[in-house]
C-alpha positions as CSV (number, residue, x, y, z in Angstrom):
1,M,-53.6,-16.1,-33.4
2,E,-54.9,-15.4,-36.9
3,Q,-53.4,-17.3,-39.8
4,S,-50.8,-15.3,-41.7
5,T,-51.7,-14.9,-45.3
6,G,-49.0,-12.5,-46.4
7,P,-45.4,-13.3,-47.5
8,M,-43.4,-15.2,-45.0
9,P,-39.7,-14.1,-45.4
10,V,-38.8,-16.2,-42.3
11,L,-38.9,-19.2,-44.6
12,L,-35.7,-18.0,-46.2
13,A,-34.2,-19.9,-43.4
14,F,-34.4,-23.1,-45.3
15,L,-31.9,-21.8,-47.8
16,A,-29.2,-22.4,-45.1
17,M,-30.2,-26.1,-44.9
18,S,-30.8,-26.8,-48.6
19,Q,-27.4,-28.5,-49.0
20,I,-28.5,-31.5,-46.8
21,L,-31.5,-32.3,-48.9
22,K,-31.3,-35.0,-51.5
23,K,-32.6,-34.5,-55.0
24,G,-35.6,-36.7,-54.5
25,D,-36.7,-35.3,-51.1
26,N,-39.1,-32.8,-52.6
27,V,-41.1,-35.3,-54.7
28,M,-43.9,-35.5,-52.1
29,S,-43.7,-31.9,-51.3
30,I,-45.4,-30.5,-54.4
31,P,-48.8,-32.2,-53.8
32,L,-48.4,-31.4,-50.1
33,V,-47.8,-27.7,-50.8
34,I,-50.7,-27.6,-53.3
35,L,-53.2,-29.2,-51.0
36,G,-51.9,-27.2,-48.0
37,L,-52.3,-23.9,-49.9
38,L,-55.8,-25.0,-51.1
39,M,-56.7,-25.6,-47.4
40,E,-56.4,-21.8,-47.1
41,G,-58.9,-21.3,-49.9
42,D,-59.6,-21.9,-53.6
43,K,-56.7,-21.0,-56.0
44,H,-55.5,-21.4,-59.5
45,P,-52.1,-22.9,-60.3
46,Y,-50.4,-19.6,-61.2
47,Q,-51.6,-18.2,-57.9
48,I,-50.0,-21.2,-56.1
49,Q,-46.7,-20.4,-57.9
50,Q,-46.9,-16.8,-56.8
51,I,-47.5,-17.7,-53.2
52,V,-44.5,-20.1,-53.3
53,N,-42.3,-17.3,-54.5
54,E,-43.7,-14.7,-52.1
55,R,-43.2,-16.9,-49.1
56,Q,-39.7,-17.9,-50.2
57,M,-40.8,-21.6,-50.3
58,K,-38.8,-22.0,-53.6
59,Y,-35.7,-22.3,-51.5
60,Y,-36.7,-25.7,-50.1
61,I,-39.2,-26.9,-52.6
62,K,-38.2,-27.4,-56.2
63,M,-41.3,-26.6,-58.2
64,A,-40.8,-26.1,-61.9
65,H,-43.7,-24.4,-63.7
66,G,-44.6,-27.5,-65.7
67,S,-44.4,-29.8,-62.7
68,L,-46.9,-27.7,-60.9
69,Y,-49.6,-28.1,-63.6
70,Y,-48.8,-31.8,-63.9
71,A,-49.3,-32.2,-60.1
72,F,-52.7,-30.4,-60.4
73,D,-53.7,-32.8,-63.2
74,Q,-52.7,-35.8,-61.1
75,L,-54.5,-34.5,-58.0
76,E,-57.6,-33.9,-60.1
77,K,-57.5,-37.4,-61.6
78,K,-57.3,-38.8,-58.0
79,E,-60.2,-36.6,-57.0
80,Y,-58.2,-34.8,-54.4
81,V,-59.0,-31.4,-56.0
82,E,-61.9,-30.3,-58.2
83,I,-62.5,-27.4,-60.6
84,V,-64.9,-24.8,-59.2
85,D,-64.5,-22.0,-61.8
86,V,-62.7,-21.0,-65.0
87,I,-61.9,-17.3,-65.3
88,K,-61.7,-16.3,-69.0
89,D,-59.7,-13.3,-70.2
90,T,-59.4,-12.3,-73.8
91,N,-55.9,-11.1,-73.3
92,R,-54.6,-13.9,-71.0
93,P,-54.9,-17.6,-70.7
94,D,-57.9,-19.0,-68.8
95,K,-57.4,-19.4,-65.1
96,T,-58.8,-22.7,-63.7
97,I,-59.7,-22.3,-60.0
98,Y,-59.4,-25.5,-57.9
99,R,-60.8,-26.5,-54.6
100,I,-59.6,-29.3,-52.3
101,T,-62.1,-32.1,-51.8
102,E,-62.8,-34.1,-48.7
103,A,-60.7,-36.9,-50.1
104,G,-58.0,-34.3,-50.7
105,K,-58.1,-33.2,-47.1
106,K,-57.5,-36.8,-46.0
107,E,-54.7,-37.1,-48.4
108,F,-53.2,-33.8,-47.2
109,E,-53.2,-35.2,-43.6
110,Q,-51.5,-38.3,-44.7
111,L,-48.8,-36.4,-46.7
112,L,-48.3,-34.1,-43.8
113,M,-47.7,-36.9,-41.4
114,K,-45.3,-38.7,-43.9
115,Q,-43.3,-35.5,-44.4
116,L,-43.0,-35.1,-40.6
117,E,-41.8,-38.6,-40.2
118,K,-39.2,-38.5,-43.0
119,K,-35.6,-39.1,-41.9
120,E,-33.3,-36.1,-42.6
121,H,-30.1,-36.7,-44.5
122,M,-26.9,-35.5,-42.9
123,Q,-24.7,-35.7,-46.1
124,R,-22.9,-32.5,-46.8
125,P,-20.7,-31.7,-49.8
126,I,-18.0,-30.4,-47.5
127,Y,-17.6,-33.8,-45.8
128,A,-16.4,-35.5,-49.0
129,A,-13.9,-32.6,-49.6
130,L,-12.5,-32.7,-46.0
131,T,-11.7,-36.4,-46.5
132,F,-9.1,-35.5,-49.1
133,T,-7.7,-32.2,-47.9
134,S,-4.2,-33.8,-47.5
135,Y,-4.0,-33.6,-51.3
136,A,-5.1,-29.9,-51.5
137,D,-3.2,-26.7,-51.0
138,S,-3.8,-25.6,-47.4
139,E,-4.1,-21.9,-48.4
140,D,-6.8,-22.7,-50.9
141,V,-8.7,-24.8,-48.3
142,L,-8.3,-22.0,-45.7
143,H,-9.7,-19.4,-48.2
144,V,-12.8,-21.5,-48.9
145,L,-13.4,-22.2,-45.2
146,E,-13.2,-18.5,-44.3
147,K,-15.6,-17.7,-47.1
148,K,-18.1,-20.2,-45.8
149,R,-17.8,-18.8,-42.4
150,E,-18.5,-15.3,-43.7
151,E,-21.5,-16.6,-45.6
152,A,-22.9,-18.4,-42.6
153,S,-22.3,-15.3,-40.4
154,S,-24.1,-13.1,-42.9
155,L,-27.0,-15.4,-43.1
156,L,-27.2,-15.7,-39.3
157,K,-27.5,-12.0,-38.9
158,K,-30.3,-12.0,-41.5
159,M,-32.1,-14.8,-39.7
160,E,-31.8,-13.1,-36.3
161,W,-33.2,-9.9,-37.8
162,L,-36.1,-11.8,-39.4
163,Y,-36.9,-13.6,-36.2
164,A,-37.0,-10.3,-34.3
165,R,-39.3,-8.9,-36.9
166,K,-41.7,-11.8,-37.0
167,E,-41.7,-13.3,-33.5
168,K,-44.9,-11.4,-32.5
169,E,-46.9,-12.1,-35.6
170,E,-46.0,-15.6,-37.0
171,E,-47.3,-18.9,-35.9
172,I,-45.1,-20.8,-33.4
173,A,-44.6,-23.7,-35.9
174,K,-43.2,-21.2,-38.5
175,L,-41.0,-19.5,-35.9
176,Y,-39.5,-22.9,-35.0
177,I,-38.2,-23.2,-38.5
178,V,-36.1,-20.1,-38.2
179,I,-35.1,-21.0,-34.6
180,R,-33.7,-24.3,-35.8
181,V,-31.8,-22.6,-38.6
182,I,-30.3,-20.0,-36.2
183,M,-29.2,-22.9,-33.9
184,H,-27.8,-24.7,-37.0
185,L,-25.9,-21.6,-38.2
186,K,-24.4,-20.9,-34.8
187,A,-23.1,-24.5,-34.6
188,E,-21.9,-24.3,-38.2
189,I,-19.9,-21.1,-37.5
190,T,-18.3,-22.6,-34.3
191,W,-17.4,-25.7,-36.3
192,L,-15.9,-23.7,-39.1
193,E,-13.9,-21.5,-36.8
194,H,-12.3,-24.5,-35.2
195,L,-11.7,-26.0,-38.6
196,I,-10.1,-22.8,-39.8
197,E,-7.8,-22.7,-36.8
198,E,-6.8,-26.3,-37.3
199,T,-6.0,-25.4,-41.0
200,K,-3.9,-22.4,-40.0
201,Q,-1.8,-24.6,-37.7
202,G,-1.4,-27.3,-40.3
203,R,-3.2,-29.9,-38.2
204,L,-5.8,-31.2,-40.5
205,Q,-3.8,-34.3,-41.3
206,H,-2.6,-34.9,-37.8
207,K,-3.8,-38.0,-35.9
208,D,-4.6,-36.1,-32.7
209,L,-7.6,-34.8,-30.8
210,P,-9.4,-32.0,-32.7
211,M,-9.5,-28.7,-30.8
212,L,-13.3,-28.8,-30.8
213,S,-13.4,-32.2,-29.0
214,T,-12.5,-30.5,-25.7
215,S,-15.5,-28.1,-25.9
216,L,-17.8,-31.0,-26.8
217,F,-16.6,-33.8,-24.5
218,G,-14.4,-32.2,-21.9
219,E,-10.7,-32.5,-21.0
220,N,-10.9,-36.3,-20.7
221,S,-12.1,-36.9,-24.3
């Protein structure tokens, strides 16, 4: 299969999972993305920024304009990238074209493996809120939960549409990104539906078996 070089809207899927990422989780991602995109060919920093936006990578990689140029400077100092050309334009700033070096390719491989090995964090903002729902108005809680269900359902439809559109033309690794998020969203919707029903019945503060436990663990749970 040929490598896809155009925009990859399937990566919008990561928007659904962004809440579980900690603030520092993307620190290593910027050099990884730069080196990874340079593996596709020589590029200038602004071009990298454009690709990040076109492929919707901005939803799971925080990449401020200044931090991108700083990362390029650091990679060049470490000899992971090198300047191959400077395009001068009288009406625009010069464009410095970079190439990944052999040392950069080795660093890219190491960063890729480290990123694959990183543990994922399961903290979610809603968990802290659920802990204290006994002190909140149940109608307000219900309204928020129903809104979250609607948002998850809307995003699920979009992800399923994107998968159907891209399943014959994207690499399998990229398709597994959206597959995982579809699975995640389906589980999220089921979880929210049971939570909504418990809220409607005024059971959130009861010390009893949750309705969902029967589905998960059977009648003897």
